[in-house]
C-alpha positions as CSV (number, residue, x, y, z in Angstrom):
1,M,-5.4,6.9,7.3
2,S,-5.5,4.9,4.1
3,L,-7.7,6.3,1.4
4,R,-7.9,3.1,-0.6
5,N,-11.0,2.1,1.3
6,L,-13.2,5.1,0.4
7,L,-14.3,3.7,-2.9
8,T,-18.0,2.8,-3.0
9,I,-20.3,1.4,-5.7
10,Q,-23.0,3.5,-7.2
11,S,-26.4,2.0,-8.0
12,I,-27.2,2.9,-11.5
13,K,-29.4,1.7,-14.4
14,K,-27.1,2.7,-17.2
15,I,-23.4,3.1,-17.3
16,E,-21.5,4.7,-20.1
17,I,-17.8,3.7,-20.1
18,I,-15.3,5.5,-22.1
19,S,-12.7,3.3,-23.7
20,I,-9.0,3.6,-23.4
21,N,-7.5,5.1,-26.5
22,K,-4.1,5.0,-28.0
23,F,-1.6,6.7,-25.8
24,I,-0.7,10.4,-26.5
25,K,2.2,11.1,-28.7
26,K,5.6,10.8,-27.1
27,N,6.0,13.7,-24.7
28,L,9.5,14.5,-25.6
29,G,9.7,17.2,-28.2
30,M,6.0,18.3,-27.9
31,N,5.3,22.0,-28.0
32,E,2.8,23.9,-25.9
33,Q,0.2,23.7,-28.5
34,Q,0.2,19.9,-28.7
35,Q,-2.2,17.7,-26.8
36,T,-0.8,16.7,-23.4
37,R,-3.8,14.8,-22.0
38,P,-3.0,11.2,-21.1
39,S,-4.7,8.7,-23.2
40,W,-6.7,7.1,-20.4
41,V,-8.4,10.5,-19.9
42,Q,-11.4,11.1,-22.2
43,K,-13.1,14.4,-22.7
44,R,-16.8,14.6,-23.3
45,K,-19.2,17.6,-23.9
46,R,-22.8,18.2,-23.1
47,C,-25.1,19.3,-25.8
48,S,-28.8,19.5,-26.5
49,S,-30.6,16.7,-28.3
50,P,-33.6,17.3,-30.6
51,T,-35.8,16.7,-27.6
52,N,-34.0,19.4,-25.7
53,E,-32.8,16.8,-23.2
54,S,-29.2,17.0,-22.1
55,T,-27.1,14.4,-23.8
56,E,-23.5,13.4,-23.6
57,V,-21.4,13.1,-26.7
58,H,-17.8,12.2,-27.1
59,D,-15.2,14.5,-28.6
60,S,-14.8,13.4,-32.2
61,T,-11.0,13.0,-31.8
62,H,-11.5,10.1,-29.5
63,E,-12.7,6.6,-30.2
64,S,-15.4,5.4,-27.8
65,V,-17.3,2.3,-26.7
66,E,-20.6,2.4,-25.0
67,L,-21.6,-0.5,-22.8
68,K,-25.3,-0.5,-21.9
69,E,-26.8,-2.4,-19.1
70,S,-30.5,-3.0,-19.3
71,Q,-32.7,-2.4,-16.3
72,K,-33.4,-6.0,-15.6
73,S,-29.9,-7.2,-16.2
74,N,-28.7,-5.4,-13.1
75,N,-30.1,-7.9,-10.6
76,A,-29.3,-10.8,-12.9
77,S,-25.6,-9.8,-13.2
78,N,-25.4,-9.2,-9.4
79,A,-26.7,-12.7,-8.8
80,E,-24.1,-14.1,-11.1
81,Y,-21.3,-12.2,-9.4
82,L,-22.5,-13.3,-5.9
83,K,-21.8,-17.0,-6.8
84,L,-18.8,-18.7,-5.3
85,P,-16.1,-18.9,-8.1
86,K,-16.0,-22.3,-9.7
87,E,-12.4,-23.0,-8.7
88,L,-13.5,-22.7,-5.0
89,E,-16.5,-25.0,-5.2
90,D,-14.6,-28.0,-3.9
91,V,-12.7,-26.2,-1.1
92,D,-13.4,-27.4,2.4
93,F,-14.3,-24.1,4.1
94,T,-15.1,-25.7,7.4
95,K,-11.3,-25.5,8.0
96,R,-9.1,-22.4,8.0
97,I,-7.3,-21.6,4.8
98,M,-3.5,-21.9,5.1
99,W,-0.6,-23.2,3.0
100,R,3.1,-23.6,3.2
101,K,3.2,-22.8,6.9
102,C,5.9,-23.5,9.5
103,A,6.2,-23.2,13.3
104,P,5.0,-21.5,15.4
105,Y,1.8,-21.9,13.3
106,K,-0.2,-25.0,13.6
107,D,-1.8,-27.0,10.8
108,E,-5.5,-27.1,10.1
109,N,-5.9,-29.9,12.7
110,G,-4.0,-28.0,15.4
111,K,-0.8,-30.0,15.2
112,N,2.6,-28.4,15.5
113,L,4.4,-27.7,12.2
114,P,8.2,-28.0,11.6
115,P,10.3,-24.8,12.0
116,L,10.9,-22.4,9.1
117,P,14.2,-23.2,7.3
118,L,16.5,-20.2,8.1
119,V,19.2,-18.8,5.8
120,P,22.3,-17.6,7.8
121,I,23.2,-13.9,7.1
122,S,26.2,-13.8,4.9
123,E,28.0,-11.3,2.8
124,K,25.7,-12.4,-0.1
125,D,22.8,-10.8,1.8
126,G,24.7,-7.6,2.3
127,L,23.5,-4.5,0.5
128,T,26.4,-4.6,-2.0
129,I,25.6,-8.0,-3.5
130,D,23.8,-8.4,-6.8
131,S,20.5,-9.8,-5.9
132,K,20.0,-11.2,-9.3
133,S,22.4,-14.1,-8.4
134,F,19.6,-15.5,-6.2
135,F,16.9,-15.5,-8.8
136,T,15.7,-18.7,-10.4
137,K,13.6,-19.7,-13.4
138,Q,10.6,-20.1,-11.1
139,N,11.3,-16.9,-9.3
140,P,13.1,-14.6,-11.8
141,A,12.8,-11.3,-10.0
142,L,12.4,-12.1,-6.2
143,C,14.0,-14.2,-3.5
144,L,13.2,-14.1,0.2
145,H,15.8,-15.2,2.7
146,V,14.5,-15.5,6.3
147,H,17.4,-15.2,8.7
148,G,15.6,-15.2,12.1
149,V,12.2,-15.6,13.7
150,C,11.0,-14.7,17.2
151,G,7.5,-16.0,17.7
152,R,5.7,-15.0,14.5
153,A,7.9,-12.0,13.8
154,R,10.7,-12.6,11.2
155,A,13.9,-10.8,10.0
156,S,14.6,-11.4,6.3
157,T,16.3,-10.1,3.3
158,L,14.1,-9.5,0.2
159,H,16.2,-9.7,-3.0
160,L,14.7,-7.7,-5.9
161,P,16.0,-6.5,-9.3
162,H,17.4,-3.3,-7.9
163,G,19.1,-4.8,-4.8
164,P,18.3,-6.4,-1.4
165,I,16.1,-4.9,1.3
166,D,16.2,-5.6,5.0
167,L,12.8,-6.7,6.4
168,P,10.8,-5.6,8.2
169,V,10.7,-2.4,6.2
170,F,8.8,0.8,6.0
171,M,8.4,2.2,2.5
172,P,8.1,6.1,2.2
173,V,5.6,7.3,-0.3
174,G,6.8,9.2,-3.3
175,T,3.5,9.7,-5.1
176,K,5.0,11.1,-8.3
177,G,8.5,9.9,-7.9
178,T,9.4,12.5,-5.2
179,I,9.2,12.3,-1.5
180,K,8.3,15.8,-0.4
181,G,11.0,17.4,1.6
182,V,13.9,15.1,0.9
183,T,16.1,14.5,-2.2
184,T,16.9,11.2,-3.8
185,E,20.5,11.7,-2.8
186,E,19.6,12.2,0.9
187,I,17.5,9.0,0.9
188,C,20.5,7.1,-0.5
189,S,23.5,8.6,1.2
190,D,22.2,9.8,4.6
191,D,22.9,7.1,7.2
192,A,19.8,8.1,9.1
193,L,17.6,7.4,6.1
194,N,19.3,5.0,3.7
195,N,16.1,3.5,2.5
196,H,16.2,0.8,-0.3
197,I,12.6,0.9,-1.5
198,I,10.0,3.6,-2.0
199,L,6.4,3.7,-3.3
200,G,5.0,5.5,-6.3
201,N,1.4,6.0,-7.4
202,T,0.3,4.7,-10.8
203,Y,-2.6,7.1,-11.2
204,H,-0.6,10.3,-10.6
205,L,2.3,9.1,-12.7
206,A,0.0,8.2,-15.6
207,L,-1.5,11.7,-15.5
208,A,1.8,13.5,-15.2
209,P,4.4,13.1,-16.5
210,G,2.7,10.2,-18.3
211,T,3.8,6.6,-18.5
212,D,4.7,6.9,-22.2
213,L,7.3,9.5,-21.3
214,L,8.6,7.4,-18.4
215,E,9.0,4.4,-20.7
216,K,10.9,6.5,-23.2
217,L,13.2,7.7,-20.5
218,G,13.9,4.2,-19.3
219,G,11.3,4.0,-16.5
220,L,10.8,5.8,-13.2
221,H,14.1,4.7,-11.9
222,K,16.0,6.8,-14.4
223,F,13.4,9.6,-14.4
224,M,14.1,10.2,-10.7
225,N,17.7,9.0,-10.7
226,W,16.8,6.3,-8.2
227,K,18.9,3.1,-8.5
228,R,17.1,1.2,-5.8
229,N,13.7,-0.5,-5.6
230,I,10.3,0.9,-6.3
231,L,6.8,-0.5,-5.6
232,T,3.8,1.0,-7.3
233,D,0.1,0.8,-6.3
234,S,-2.3,-0.3,-8.9
235,G,-3.9,3.1,-9.4
236,G,-6.9,2.5,-7.2
237,F,-5.4,4.0,-4.0
238,Q,-5.2,7.8,-4.2
239,M,-7.4,7.7,-7.2
240,V,-10.5,7.1,-5.2
241,S,-9.8,10.1,-2.9
242,L,-10.2,12.4,-5.9
243,L,-13.5,11.1,-7.2
244,K,-16.8,12.9,-7.1
245,L,-18.4,9.8,-8.7
246,A,-17.0,6.3,-9.0
247,E,-18.7,3.5,-10.9
248,I,-17.5,-0.1,-10.9
249,T,-18.4,-2.7,-13.4
250,E,-16.8,-6.0,-14.4
251,E,-14.9,-4.0,-17.0
252,G,-13.1,-1.7,-14.6
253,V,-13.4,1.5,-12.6
254,T,-14.9,4.6,-14.2
255,F,-14.4,7.8,-12.4
256,E,-14.4,11.6,-12.8
257,S,-11.0,13.1,-13.0
258,P,-10.1,16.2,-10.8
259,Y,-8.4,17.7,-13.8
260,K,-10.8,19.8,-15.9
261,D,-10.4,21.8,-19.1
262,G,-11.0,25.3,-17.7
263,S,-11.6,26.7,-21.2
264,N,-15.0,25.2,-21.4
265,K,-17.2,24.7,-18.3
266,S,-19.4,22.3,-20.2
267,E,-16.7,19.8,-20.5
268,S,-16.1,17.1,-17.9
269,T,-13.5,14.3,-17.8
270,R,-14.2,10.6,-17.3
271,M,-11.7,7.8,-17.0
272,L,-11.9,4.0,-17.2
273,L,-9.2,2.0,-15.5
274,R,-9.3,-1.7,-16.3
275,P,-6.9,-4.3,-14.8
276,E,-5.1,-4.4,-18.2
277,D,-4.6,-0.6,-18.1
278,S,-3.2,-0.7,-14.6
279,I,-0.7,-3.3,-15.5
280,L,0.3,-1.6,-18.7
281,H,1.0,1.6,-16.9
282,Q,3.0,-0.2,-14.2
283,N,5.0,-2.1,-16.8
284,K,6.0,1.2,-18.4
285,I,6.8,2.7,-15.0
286,G,9.2,-0.2,-14.4
287,A,8.6,-0.8,-10.7
288,D,10.2,-3.8,-9.1
289,I,6.9,-4.7,-7.3
290,I,3.6,-3.9,-9.0
291,M,0.1,-4.4,-7.6
292,A,-2.9,-6.1,-9.1
293,L,-6.0,-3.9,-9.5
294,D,-8.6,-5.0,-6.9
295,D,-12.2,-4.1,-6.3
296,V,-12.2,-2.0,-3.1
297,V,-15.0,-1.4,-0.7
298,S,-14.8,0.9,2.3
299,S,-14.1,-1.3,5.3
300,I,-17.0,0.3,7.2
301,A,-19.6,-0.1,4.5
302,D,-22.7,-2.0,5.4
303,D,-23.5,-4.0,2.3
304,D,-22.7,-7.7,2.5
305,D,-23.5,-8.3,-1.2
306,R,-21.2,-5.6,-2.3
307,F,-18.3,-7.1,-0.3
308,R,-19.0,-10.5,-1.8
309,I,-19.1,-9.1,-5.4
310,A,-15.9,-7.2,-4.7
311,T,-14.1,-10.2,-3.2
312,Y,-14.9,-12.5,-6.2
313,R,-14.2,-9.8,-8.7
314,T,-10.8,-9.2,-7.2
315,L,-10.0,-12.8,-8.1
316,R,-11.2,-12.4,-11.7
317,W,-9.4,-9.2,-12.1
318,L,-6.2,-10.9,-10.8
319,D,-6.4,-13.4,-13.7
320,R,-6.7,-10.5,-16.1
321,C,-3.7,-8.8,-14.5
322,F,-1.7,-12.0,-15.0
323,Q,-2.6,-12.1,-18.6
324,A,-1.7,-8.5,-19.2
325,H,1.6,-8.6,-17.4
326,Q,4.4,-8.2,-20.0
327,N,7.4,-8.2,-17.7
328,P,7.2,-11.1,-15.2
329,Q,11.0,-11.6,-15.6
330,T,11.7,-8.2,-14.1
331,Q,8.6,-7.1,-12.2
332,N,6.8,-8.9,-9.4
333,L,3.0,-8.8,-9.4
334,F,1.4,-9.0,-6.0
335,P,-2.3,-9.6,-5.5
336,I,-4.2,-7.9,-2.6
337,V,-6.3,-9.8,-0.1
338,Q,-9.8,-8.4,0.1
339,G,-13.0,-9.5,1.8
340,G,-13.9,-6.7,4.2
341,L,-13.8,-7.4,7.9
342,D,-15.2,-10.9,7.6
343,T,-12.6,-13.1,9.3
344,S,-15.0,-16.0,10.1
345,V,-14.6,-19.5,9.0
346,N,-16.0,-19.7,5.5
347,G,-16.0,-15.9,5.5
348,L,-15.0,-13.6,2.6
349,R,-11.4,-13.2,3.6
350,E,-11.1,-17.0,3.6
351,H,-12.6,-17.1,0.1
352,C,-10.1,-14.6,-1.2
353,L,-7.2,-16.4,0.5
354,A,-8.4,-19.7,-1.0
355,G,-8.5,-18.1,-4.5
356,F,-4.9,-16.9,-4.0
357,R,-3.8,-20.3,-2.8
358,H,-5.3,-21.7,-6.1
359,R,-3.1,-19.3,-8.0
360,D,0.0,-19.4,-5.7
361,D,2.4,-20.7,-8.4
362,H,2.0,-17.4,-10.2
363,I,2.4,-15.2,-7.2
364,P,5.8,-14.0,-5.8
365,G,4.3,-12.1,-2.8
366,Y,1.1,-11.0,-1.1
367,A,-0.5,-7.8,0.0
368,I,-3.1,-7.3,2.7
369,G,-5.6,-4.6,1.7
370,G,-9.0,-3.2,2.6
371,L,-7.8,-1.8,6.0
372,A,-7.0,1.5,7.7
373,G,-10.2,2.9,6.4
374,G,-12.1,3.7,9.6
375,E,-12.6,0.2,11.1
376,S,-11.9,-0.3,14.8
377,K,-8.4,-1.4,15.9
378,D,-10.0,-4.6,17.1
379,Q,-11.3,-5.4,13.7
380,F,-8.0,-4.2,12.1
381,W,-5.7,-6.5,14.0
382,R,-7.9,-9.6,13.6
383,V,-7.8,-9.3,9.8
384,V,-4.0,-9.0,9.8
385,D,-3.8,-11.9,12.2
386,Q,-6.0,-14.1,9.9
387,C,-4.0,-13.2,6.8
388,C,-0.6,-13.9,8.4
389,K,-1.8,-17.2,9.7
390,A,-3.0,-18.2,6.2
391,L,-0.4,-16.8,3.7
392,P,2.7,-18.9,2.9
393,D,5.9,-18.4,5.0
394,N,8.2,-18.5,2.0
395,K,6.9,-15.3,0.5
396,P,6.8,-11.6,1.7
397,R,3.7,-10.2,3.3
398,Y,2.9,-6.5,2.7
399,L,0.3,-4.6,4.8
400,M,-0.9,-1.7,2.7
401,G,-1.5,1.9,3.9
402,V,-0.3,1.3,7.5
403,G,2.3,3.6,9.0
404,Y,1.6,4.3,12.6
405,P,4.7,3.2,14.6
406,L,2.5,1.2,17.1
407,D,0.8,-0.6,14.3
408,L,4.2,-1.6,12.8
409,V,5.3,-3.0,16.1
410,I,2.1,-5.0,16.6
411,C,1.7,-6.2,13.0
412,T,5.3,-7.3,12.8
413,A,4.7,-9.5,15.8
414,L,1.7,-11.0,13.9
415,G,4.0,-11.7,10.9
416,V,3.9,-8.7,8.5
417,D,7.1,-7.8,6.6
418,M,6.4,-4.6,4.6
419,Y,4.5,-1.4,5.2
420,D,3.8,1.9,3.5
421,C,1.9,5.1,4.4
422,V,1.9,8.8,3.8
423,Y,1.5,9.4,7.6
424,P,5.1,10.1,8.6
425,T,5.8,12.6,5.9
426,R,2.4,14.2,5.7
427,T,2.2,14.7,9.5
428,A,5.7,16.1,9.5
429,R,4.5,19.0,7.2
430,F,1.9,19.8,9.9
431,G,4.5,20.0,12.5
432,V,4.1,16.6,14.2
433,A,7.2,14.7,15.1
434,L,7.3,11.0,15.8
435,V,9.1,10.0,19.1
436,D,9.3,7.1,21.5
437,G,7.0,7.4,24.5
438,E,5.7,10.9,25.1
439,G,2.1,9.7,25.5
440,S,0.8,9.2,22.0
441,G,4.3,8.8,20.5
442,T,4.1,12.3,18.8
443,L,5.1,15.9,19.5
444,R,2.9,18.7,18.1
445,L,5.7,21.2,17.8
446,K,3.4,24.1,16.8
447,S,1.9,24.0,20.3
448,N,3.0,26.8,22.5
449,E,4.3,24.4,25.1
450,F,7.4,24.0,23.0
451,Q,8.3,27.7,22.6
452,N,10.9,27.5,25.5
453,D,11.9,23.8,25.1
454,F,15.5,23.7,24.0
455,R,15.9,19.9,23.8
456,P,16.2,18.1,20.5
457,I,13.1,16.4,19.1
458,M,14.4,13.1,20.4
459,E,17.6,12.2,22.2
460,N,20.1,10.0,20.3
461,C,18.3,10.7,17.0
462,S,20.7,11.1,14.1
463,C,18.3,13.0,11.8
464,A,19.3,16.3,10.2
465,A,17.2,18.2,12.8
466,C,18.4,16.5,16.0
467,K,22.0,16.1,14.8
468,G,22.0,19.7,13.4
469,G,21.1,21.3,16.7
470,Y,17.5,22.3,15.9
471,T,15.7,22.5,19.2
472,R,12.0,22.0,19.7
473,A,11.8,25.7,20.4
474,R,13.5,26.7,17.2
475,L,11.4,24.3,15.2
476,H,8.3,25.7,16.9
477,E,9.1,29.2,15.7
478,M,10.0,28.1,12.2
479,L,6.8,26.1,11.9
480,K,4.7,29.0,13.1
481,A,6.3,31.2,10.5
482,N,5.7,28.6,7.8
483,N,9.4,28.3,7.1
484,P,9.7,25.6,4.4
485,L,13.0,24.5,6.0
486,A,11.0,23.4,9.0
487,A,8.9,21.0,7.0
488,Q,12.0,19.6,5.4
489,L,13.6,19.0,8.8
490,M,10.5,17.5,10.3
491,T,10.2,15.2,7.3
492,H,13.8,14.1,7.7
493,H,13.2,13.4,11.3
494,N,10.0,11.3,10.9
495,L,11.6,9.2,8.1
496,A,14.7,8.7,10.2
497,Y,12.5,7.6,13.1
498,M,10.7,5.0,10.9
499,M,14.0,3.7,9.6
500,A,15.5,3.4,13.1
501,L,12.3,1.8,14.4
502,T,12.4,-1.0,11.7
503,T,16.1,-1.5,12.4
504,R,15.5,-1.9,16.1
505,M,12.7,-4.3,15.3
506,R,14.9,-6.4,13.0
507,N,17.7,-6.5,15.6
508,A,15.3,-7.6,18.3
509,I,14.0,-10.4,16.1
510,M,17.6,-11.6,15.3
511,N,18.5,-11.5,19.0
512,N,15.3,-13.4,19.9
513,T,14.2,-10.6,22.1
514,Y,11.3,-9.2,20.1
515,A,8.8,-9.9,22.9
516,E,10.9,-7.8,25.3
517,F,11.3,-5.0,22.7
518,V,7.5,-4.9,22.1
519,T,6.7,-4.9,25.8
520,S,9.1,-2.0,26.4
521,F,7.8,0.0,23.4
522,V,4.2,-0.4,24.4
523,K,4.7,0.3,28.1
524,N,6.8,3.3,27.3
525,Q,4.0,4.8,25.2
526,F,1.2,3.7,27.6
527,R,2.5,4.4,31.1
528,G,-0.8,3.9,32.9
529,K,-3.2,6.4,34.4
530,E,-1.5,6.0,37.8
531,N,1.6,7.5,36.2
532,G,-0.2,10.3,34.4
533,G,-0.4,8.5,31.1
534,E,-2.9,6.1,29.4
535,D,-3.5,2.5,29.9
536,V,-2.5,0.0,27.3
537,P,-5.5,-0.4,24.9
538,Q,-7.3,-3.7,25.1
539,W,-6.8,-4.4,21.4
540,V,-3.0,-4.1,21.8
541,G,-2.9,-6.7,24.5
542,E,-5.2,-9.1,22.6
543,A,-3.3,-8.7,19.4
544,L,0.0,-9.4,21.1
545,E,-1.4,-12.4,23.0
546,A,-2.4,-13.8,19.6
547,A,1.2,-13.4,18.6
548,G,2.4,-15.2,21.7
549,I,3.4,-12.1,23.7
550,K,1.7,-11.4,27.0
551,I,1.9,-7.9,28.4
552,F,-1.0,-8.1,30.8
553,N,-0.6,-10.0,34.1
């Protein structure tokens, strides 16, 4: 489950925000006695004031800025932030927001649109070509070639500075530049994996090893010896899962760090992450795709005003990200569609989409955020459906934090191109294998039912475990004994499964048989109660029907 959506606003009368200081001295050559705390982490102590009231003071070695909000300005500022942004005042929100759409979509009046121009697959789209040959002055670091469509699903090649990527694609998460359980060499050279883009996390990389160090070494690519593409989150994703207290203002996000100075229990750590800081860190990391910092609210929160403030603030923060971006010639900045679960006409998602349409000339691709945070599957697919109907067909669409195989199959039918999630690798370390069919599509190999099962995890799988002769029974014993090799093998299998799944999806689209593929996949997983399985969930049938695929009679 995505953790991005756990961030909530705290109602407070006074907010003290610690400013971002100059970055720490270059990490190379520092001895153990030197300061290693990243510059965006500020330390503060508690002391007694003359009135014996507890007061917070800053360490004298750090500069600070205190922003005070008066009691009566709270409501006034909220009222200001609730207003529709000026650039949207003339938008006709009685009609659905959409732009640069092609068939099978229809225009705002319900009329058929012309088909999407397709680019035949050629050697130039192969994984050996220099993608930079496709870049233009208007698009200096990205080019999307759509080769085939089947309904709303599409098979494409996304050209980025570190090479081309077959779409649809699942991006494994390497939070700090490492995917737990597999090496960089395995990801590149093993045919079962052979992934061409992974995801890194700005927050963790900024804390350690630090973005100054990464910049000095030539970026994350060189730091981890990775010659392919990288996407980084803006820093607000895993960050929020570590917070005891999060405060959001127009300036940025202030939060408590999990990293404490154990030498003094009276010290706590506070951080301020502004849009400018997020982009600066990502520029130093050097990722091929970077994300704008957005204001995130839990998808299941019950606060309409908070969602409205967050949606409009996301647009303002995007403008600040554009201004702070130092490397548009080599790094692609994607904004993230927010707006909660409001998919209605003139709803918040429509407002956010309209804001992005207004800024489209500066945007190479789009992300769909604010999901996988506890909302129902019915709510989930409707947001994805709305965004895919609205976002332009000449740019990639990335669904953040989604990694369940069934979700990939359904959302690709709705028009999504890119996915990421910790689910396949994290669940592997708990002994859960991804497979076709088998009820829920998973095998919990720690269960005693597998202690005498001498079959591979999945037939015809080319992962290290299945190809290497590791049976379910053997893996069961290894997992029960906490053998680290078992976690590695399980990780290898789950990643190989995800890579194979996206390849099958792509091939089905190119062969114009994606509807048949989806129907087979779904009915293999949901075999019906009359066959000892589960019935197809209603949301699956409704989502696929919206995509033009009927699986119910």
